[in-house]
Steps between C-alpha positions, in 0.01 A plus 500: 500500500513308178834497321609335174668189660175415677317481163765256376493266794408127519380305804360151549278383788511132537193332660294806403197270503477170687414190313144509649466865390620414150254217476213721626589774249525250219161354581327842524653614167404164332143526619485865386631405155243215475212739576617791287651310209771773474774444236762767453476680176878546504780372716541827684117524594432452866185405696411639845463200729234475763511702829587180693823465291573877549466449871739205514751690297459815711583310810802351336618855402451622859725213622759568230526882532796497734698304241368707200605828674861372526527566124200740464489717804257744344234238449165583667220328303418238241243501225234231459647181352443374148505136377686411183477169322751401220456205277749335252612755248432791735775742610535848642746695302761716660364830630545769764208627702671809630358691801209670321456873538742596786257788584210259573459311825563230576807417300552154367814401670522140397314187405423193705467157321387166642521183298176317570607228265826441308485394133639148419741666257564864439294786652789631709515854636816695410657833578739680250765740627686737268706812490295630190460870540207512262276345765508818708312829470669823554266588781635515859259515794491804736455496870134438580502276806479180291794491272863564588603800290674387175329158472515382142207362315492248218271512201189276499596253232292217349586244221341752258561852638789684659826678395691169468424137415560292807581196301779694313699632789799332675370365833566227758205271566422369849256208483301438822402147610364559857422212730127422559330755716738787426411841378730748312505871530681700241538875436270668250796627296635153417460332159315173539282243325405128491647242260265307267310223659581178315317248722248524777361808644644803678266667751607825668351746746648856465449835670660845521716597805430866548644796690387850592140411567286758686439334833583173330217508250508633143428429143698222340727633232336474154170367637196602697536245765638576854816401674465314828685636803754294683650523845711812552880450499643392831 
């Protein structure tokens, strides 16, 4: 059952993709961008990559699930991946996704991010930890087979909405510089963002890590797409 600490966990998976897989994904995405001419309207906008990329990433998730479940034992599915492309001047401001509506299934347990390309300067992913009480709602979950009773829930907070300005609170910042081929999994109740890109290009692939799916399949939180089942816990 999901508890609060699971939604605040962090786990890395080194060699999530092999060099050959990374090169293959990069080529497929580049070919797709050349055909579609897609340019993000804002830094946070994502593009669904082709099925061939989804399949490669799905295979990598299957390999990584034993490691992911060390920190996220409730994980049972992932949503379709999205591609993000940040240029100089782009940043992702501090925000908290939260878990969505805890009465809906599946629940967004965490997020998975793979850096397809690091920026030459800037564009670094970060997590902020804080004891700020204003981040949290007064709601405590009840026993329903998914949540541990009494699990606390944060507000969903963006740079423009929420009960507190994330840039104004006292927090400790943890900047992530993963080695090539590494993916990062972090709880959905953690503050996070991306520092401004100052040179080069930051390219990321991101998905939701979900829990509580009916037979491993269910709607992705806040979207109409569907989560992909992964192998059951061992």
